[in-house]
N, C-alpha and C positions, 0 to 999 in steps of 0.2 A: 382478517381471514375468517371465514365461516366454516365450522365443522359440524357435521351432523352424525350422530351415532344412532344407527337403526338396527334392531334385531330382527331376524327372520327365523328364529328357532324356538319360539314360544317361551322366551326368557332363558336364563341360565347360560347366555353366551359370554358373559363377562362385561356387559355394557357398563355396569356401575363402576367397575375397576378402571376401565378405559376412560370413562367420563371423569372420574376422580383425577386420573393422571393428567388429562388435558385441562381440567378446571384450574389447575395451578397457574396456567398462563392465559386464562380467559377472563374477559371483562364481564361477560354475561353467560350464565348457564341456565337453561330452561328445561323444565319438566313439562312436556306438552300433552300427555295423556296418561290414563291409568288411575288407579286408586290405591288405598292403603294396603290392599292385599299383595301388591308387588313389593319388592324390596331388594336392597343390596347392602352388603357389609363393607364398611370402609375401616381400614386400620391406618392410623396416622399418629403424629406426635401427641395428640390429645387422648388417644385411646382407641377402643374398638366401638364402632357404631353401626347399628342397623337402621338404615334410612328407608322409610316407606313412602313418604309424601314429599320430602324435601329434595331439591336438586343437590347434586354432589358438590357444588361450588360453595356450600354454606360454611366450609372450613377456611375460606380465604377472604380476608378483609376487603380486598380490592374487587371482589366479584359480586355483581348483582344477580340474584337468583329469582327466576320467574316461575310461578305456577300458572300454567296456561289454561286456556278455555276447555281443553279436552280432559282435564283432571277432574275426577270425582272426589271432591274435597270434603273429607270428614273433619269438621272444624275442631271438635275436642281432641281427636288424634293428632291433628296438625299442631295445635297449641302445646300438647304434651310432648311432641317430638322436638319442637323448638326449645321448650323449657328443659328437656333432658340434655340437649347440647350445652345450654348455658350452665346448667348445674354441674356439668363435667368440665367446665373451664373453657369452652369454646366461646369466642366473642360473639355477641348477638349478631346473627347474619343479616345481610341486606336482602330483604325479601319484597317482591311485588307479586300480588295475586290478581289475575285477570278478573274483571267484573263479570265475565261470562263463564267463569269456572262453575262446574256443576256442584251444587252444595248437597252433600249427603245428609238426609234427615233420618231420625230414628225409625220412621215408618218405612223408609226404603229398605233398611236392614230387615225389619220384621216381614215386609212383603216378600223379600227374597227367601227368608227362612220358610215361610208358609208355602211359597211356590215350590221349593225343593221338597218339602214334605208331601205336598199334593202329587208332584210328579213321581216321587219315590213309591207311593202307594199304588200307582198305576203301572209300574214296570214289572 
């Protein structure tokens, strides 16, 4: 069975909680788009976790978690998030990352900051 969870309310609909609930019985959980600015909180037997890049299936040994090609992947944040789980006793998750995922580089962040500053001065 394939299940898709899609939000239409600019976030905050509870997609993360629903995904976590369904992930327990899923073979594959995929994060298909977005970046580290998004996030959802999961509370389970391991503790309380704020996930920003990782799919909700990372807490289940039997689940393969996929980072899709629509994700803006900040690699240092990704590595830190995985390590944070392991440090808190979560088994190392089964992860696959699309070779077409968008890699966030430091200059992307700087460009965004400069653009926000430029636009702020004109408004």
